DOTORZA-416804 format. One line per 10 residues: number of its first residue (from 0); for each residue y, x, z of N, C-alpha, C, CB. Coordinates in Angstrom, 3 decimals. Glycine has a CB too. Example, Ala and Ser with C-alpha at 12.3 -4.5 7.8 and 13.67 -1.06 7.14 Angstrom:
0> -5.690 13.190 7.800 -4.500 12.300 7.800 -3.300 13.200 7.800 -4.473 11.308 9.046; -2.250 12.850 7.080 -1.060 13.670 7.140 0.030 12.900 7.870 -0.598 14.084 5.725
//
This chain:
0> 46.034 109.143 115.474 44.818 109.548 115.208 44.385 108.898 113.597 43.880 109.056 116.490; 44.650 107.506 113.505 44.530 106.979 112.252 45.165 107.692 111.057 45.006 105.746 112.331; 46.453 107.935 111.396 47.217 108.899 110.233 46.461 110.199 109.899 48.753 109.406 110.758; 46.105 110.789 110.923 45.310 112.217 110.585 44.116 112.014 109.974 44.955 113.090 111.812; 43.317 110.859 110.217 42.203 110.464 109.548 42.368 110.224 107.969 41.750 109.280 110.215; 43.505 109.476 107.874 43.888 109.148 106.567 44.217 110.354 105.627 45.025 108.270 106.664; 44.830 111.345 106.358 45.174 112.576 105.576 43.922 113.379 105.181 46.130 113.490 106.403; 43.052 113.342 105.980 41.780 114.006 105.506 41.108 113.152 104.514 40.801 114.295 106.667; 40.917 111.852 104.643 40.366 111.134 103.566 41.247 111.080 102.264 40.087 109.785 104.045; 42.488 111.022 102.242 43.338 111.182 101.263 43.107 112.327 100.482 44.526 111.171 101.719
10> 42.720 113.459 100.924 42.505 114.664 100.284 41.033 114.815 99.999 43.035 115.780 101.088; 40.243 113.759 99.967 38.794 113.812 99.484 38.745 113.691 97.996 37.918 112.665 100.119; 37.698 114.101 97.332 37.514 113.886 96.062 37.533 112.529 95.630 36.449 114.437 95.722; 37.007 111.629 96.586 36.878 110.170 96.044 38.300 109.535 95.949 35.915 109.229 97.043; 39.205 109.844 96.913 40.478 109.215 96.814 41.315 109.997 95.756 41.182 109.171 98.217; 41.410 111.160 95.649 42.155 111.877 94.533 41.589 111.410 93.251 42.046 113.461 94.627; 40.233 111.347 92.964 39.851 110.523 91.732 40.312 109.420 91.599 38.658 110.290 91.571; 40.411 108.660 92.592 40.996 107.096 92.601 42.426 107.080 92.198 40.922 106.361 94.123; 43.248 107.970 92.910 44.596 108.011 92.523 44.835 108.355 90.977 45.272 109.010 93.404; 43.968 109.397 90.612 44.073 109.709 88.932 43.646 108.503 88.172 43.044 111.004 88.391
20> 42.685 107.848 88.530 42.154 106.868 87.738 43.072 105.429 87.729 40.698 106.663 88.260; 43.527 105.117 88.926 44.252 103.846 89.153 45.577 103.868 89.179 43.925 103.277 90.259; 46.354 104.986 89.091 47.727 105.103 89.397 48.167 105.911 88.198 48.043 105.770 90.837; 49.525 106.145 88.171 50.146 106.918 87.209 50.104 108.394 87.765 51.601 106.380 86.915; 49.455 108.642 88.702 49.361 110.167 89.272 48.040 110.903 88.741 49.305 110.167 91.018; 48.112 111.056 87.352 46.927 111.551 86.707 46.882 113.286 87.106 47.046 111.186 84.940; 47.986 113.586 87.441 48.098 115.047 87.811 47.997 115.351 89.474 49.568 115.583 87.227; 47.598 114.365 90.158 47.463 114.414 91.501 46.110 115.329 91.944 47.414 112.922 91.990; 46.338 116.357 92.668 45.343 117.198 93.187 45.099 117.242 94.734 45.654 118.475 92.740; 45.814 116.348 95.426 45.683 116.269 96.845 47.098 116.772 97.377 44.403 117.163 97.391
30> 47.173 116.487 98.555 48.325 116.864 99.216 48.310 118.264 99.742 48.565 115.962 100.249; 49.511 119.030 99.808 49.622 120.300 100.504 49.415 120.085 101.960 50.963 120.960 100.251; 49.227 121.279 102.670 48.954 121.179 104.022 50.487 120.804 104.769 48.221 122.651 104.535; 51.389 121.421 104.156 52.694 121.032 104.604 53.096 119.503 104.596 53.619 121.748 103.790; 52.688 118.882 103.285 52.731 117.431 103.110 51.953 116.697 104.226 52.158 117.056 101.732; 50.673 116.984 104.442 50.019 116.240 105.243 50.417 116.398 106.773 48.695 116.502 104.984; 50.864 117.588 107.160 51.565 117.703 108.461 52.814 116.997 108.685 51.839 119.006 108.707; 53.564 116.955 107.482 54.930 116.255 107.540 54.623 114.617 107.716 55.856 116.594 106.050; 53.466 114.271 106.939 53.206 112.817 106.987 52.643 112.452 108.338 52.227 112.377 105.863; 51.902 113.301 108.912 51.433 113.073 110.253 52.702 113.040 111.331 50.362 114.248 110.610
40> 53.364 114.106 111.199 54.618 114.094 112.181 55.530 112.923 112.050 55.509 115.338 111.959; 55.624 112.463 110.794 56.571 111.225 110.489 55.890 109.976 111.011 56.878 111.031 108.851; 54.623 109.855 110.934 53.848 108.768 111.686 54.133 108.731 113.164 52.334 108.963 111.510; 54.118 109.885 113.661 54.311 109.872 115.342 55.702 109.590 115.583 53.943 111.353 116.144; 56.712 110.065 114.689 58.091 109.600 114.934 58.165 108.199 114.655 59.109 110.329 114.120; 57.465 107.566 113.635 57.611 106.159 113.564 57.071 105.271 114.684 57.030 105.767 112.399; 55.809 105.895 115.242 55.307 105.205 116.415 56.174 105.287 117.562 54.037 105.698 116.786; 56.827 106.342 117.828 57.711 106.499 118.847 58.978 105.640 118.783 58.031 107.839 118.901; 59.449 105.392 117.519 60.638 104.578 117.216 60.097 103.068 117.437 61.234 104.875 115.621; 59.119 102.727 117.089 58.423 101.432 117.260 58.345 100.966 118.647 57.069 101.501 116.736
50> 57.888 102.028 119.573 57.773 101.727 121.040 59.238 101.624 121.625 56.901 102.902 121.821; 60.238 102.060 120.937 61.598 102.388 121.609 62.417 101.076 121.258 62.374 103.884 120.985; 62.372 100.467 120.026 63.319 99.493 119.568 62.625 98.205 119.598 63.871 99.804 118.187; 63.359 97.099 119.512 62.502 95.847 119.447 61.791 95.714 118.175 63.323 94.598 119.645; 60.631 94.808 118.129 59.889 94.589 117.033 60.631 94.334 115.603 59.085 93.511 117.388; 61.580 93.329 115.808 62.236 93.139 114.752 62.911 94.186 114.001 62.971 92.338 115.033; 63.560 95.137 114.728 64.153 96.283 114.208 63.203 97.134 113.552 64.822 96.989 115.196; 61.851 97.229 114.023 60.739 98.074 113.439 60.373 97.447 112.094 59.429 98.146 114.421; 60.242 96.205 112.118 59.944 95.352 110.843 61.067 95.667 109.666 59.986 93.659 111.259; 62.376 95.464 110.254 63.529 95.671 109.326 63.531 97.023 108.742 64.843 95.448 110.022
60> 63.217 98.069 109.538 63.428 99.403 108.939 62.266 99.705 108.169 63.682 100.496 109.955; 60.966 99.127 108.492 59.855 99.276 107.570 60.069 98.667 106.174 58.661 98.670 108.177; 60.621 97.386 106.182 60.808 96.792 105.000 61.989 97.456 104.149 61.027 95.375 105.270; 63.035 97.950 104.806 64.004 98.577 104.163 63.507 99.984 103.474 65.099 98.748 105.147; 62.752 100.715 104.219 62.080 101.954 103.630 61.318 101.688 102.366 61.106 102.567 104.632; 60.477 100.609 102.424 59.716 100.174 101.259 60.431 99.719 100.159 58.866 99.199 101.575; 61.472 98.913 100.279 62.260 98.477 99.317 63.149 99.562 98.711 62.989 97.423 99.823; 63.626 100.459 99.643 64.324 101.792 99.124 63.610 102.538 98.318 64.707 102.691 100.122; 62.359 102.836 98.615 61.542 103.699 97.971 61.163 103.090 96.617 60.372 104.017 98.817; 60.773 101.653 96.577 60.629 101.086 95.377 61.705 101.163 94.326 60.366 99.881 95.612
70> 62.810 101.087 94.749 64.059 101.095 93.909 64.363 102.610 93.463 65.342 100.456 94.775; 64.287 103.468 94.469 64.607 104.719 94.039 63.653 105.654 93.269 64.978 105.307 95.080; 62.313 105.523 93.592 61.216 106.320 92.984 60.124 105.350 92.498 60.614 107.372 94.029; 60.285 104.142 92.447 59.181 103.088 92.123 57.799 103.544 92.662 59.057 102.851 90.506; 57.829 103.793 93.872 56.634 104.225 94.588 56.863 103.905 96.151 56.357 105.827 94.314; 55.883 103.473 96.945 55.869 103.251 98.406 54.555 103.072 98.861 56.664 102.109 98.821; 54.486 102.772 100.163 53.197 102.626 100.705 52.522 101.371 100.236 53.266 102.656 102.152; 53.069 100.371 100.062 52.565 99.033 99.669 51.957 99.166 98.295 53.710 97.938 99.675; 52.661 99.657 97.404 52.342 99.983 96.002 51.080 100.888 95.910 53.565 100.693 95.327; 51.158 101.844 96.686 49.824 102.673 96.824 48.764 102.011 97.343 49.944 103.820 97.649
80> 48.722 101.279 98.243 47.680 100.516 98.810 47.211 99.609 97.711 48.129 99.751 100.068; 47.963 98.909 97.096 47.722 97.865 96.018 46.903 98.622 94.985 49.133 97.233 95.359; 47.427 99.616 94.406 46.892 100.367 93.258 45.686 101.232 93.631 47.982 101.249 92.662; 45.411 101.446 94.774 44.135 102.064 95.219 43.018 101.161 95.275 44.267 102.655 96.514; 43.448 99.856 95.803 42.419 98.890 95.805 42.010 98.058 94.515 42.784 98.018 96.772; 43.172 97.872 93.684 42.781 97.237 92.502 43.985 97.654 91.522 42.558 95.598 92.712; 43.729 98.256 90.372 44.830 98.626 89.337 45.528 97.458 88.900 44.279 99.326 88.085; 46.952 97.325 88.921 47.647 96.329 88.576 48.397 96.881 87.243 48.520 95.854 89.759; 48.024 96.421 86.066 48.689 96.958 84.996 50.320 96.999 84.819 48.156 96.291 83.990; 50.840 95.931 85.246 52.204 95.777 85.158 53.035 96.818 86.166 52.493 94.283 85.465
90> 52.235 97.034 87.296 52.852 98.034 88.244 52.789 99.388 87.698 52.170 98.032 89.601; 51.620 99.664 87.169 51.354 101.116 86.547 52.360 101.414 85.412 49.805 101.239 85.910; 52.646 100.325 84.548 53.578 100.334 83.468 54.838 100.664 83.888 53.637 99.139 82.801; 55.374 99.810 85.012 56.636 99.991 85.650 56.852 101.342 86.345 56.807 98.932 86.609; 55.911 101.794 86.952 55.911 103.246 87.523 56.045 104.164 86.531 54.693 103.620 88.269; 55.272 104.165 85.363 55.255 105.121 84.473 56.620 104.946 83.624 53.944 105.043 83.667; 57.253 103.917 83.610 58.546 104.010 82.797 59.572 104.756 83.618 59.123 102.556 82.399; 59.439 104.739 84.986 60.304 105.421 86.056 60.165 106.757 85.771 59.924 105.143 87.546; 58.969 107.357 85.506 58.715 108.921 85.315 59.270 109.248 83.920 57.036 109.364 85.408; 59.483 108.487 82.962 60.116 108.888 81.783 61.639 109.434 81.866 60.046 107.743 80.914
100> 62.211 109.121 82.863 63.605 109.186 83.139 63.928 110.434 83.719 64.044 108.128 83.984
//
């Protein structure tokens, strides 16, 4: 339910404008329906995974995903949250440098 609520909020003018102002996503116009549904389905799968494996495995997979995304595309959930709450110039510059390649 929280993920579905976030998908609705994420596509509101307030969040879209915040992404454009505080992150390198100046051309962000909101998610597609397919993207929002995929995010929600992935959250459900993650919830089921977390219910099935030991907590340490859930944490390890979560950290691995975050680190892998930071290395591969210079973006992840943690960076999105930080940048939505408060723009951090060095993160924005680092992410922008990755888009230049």
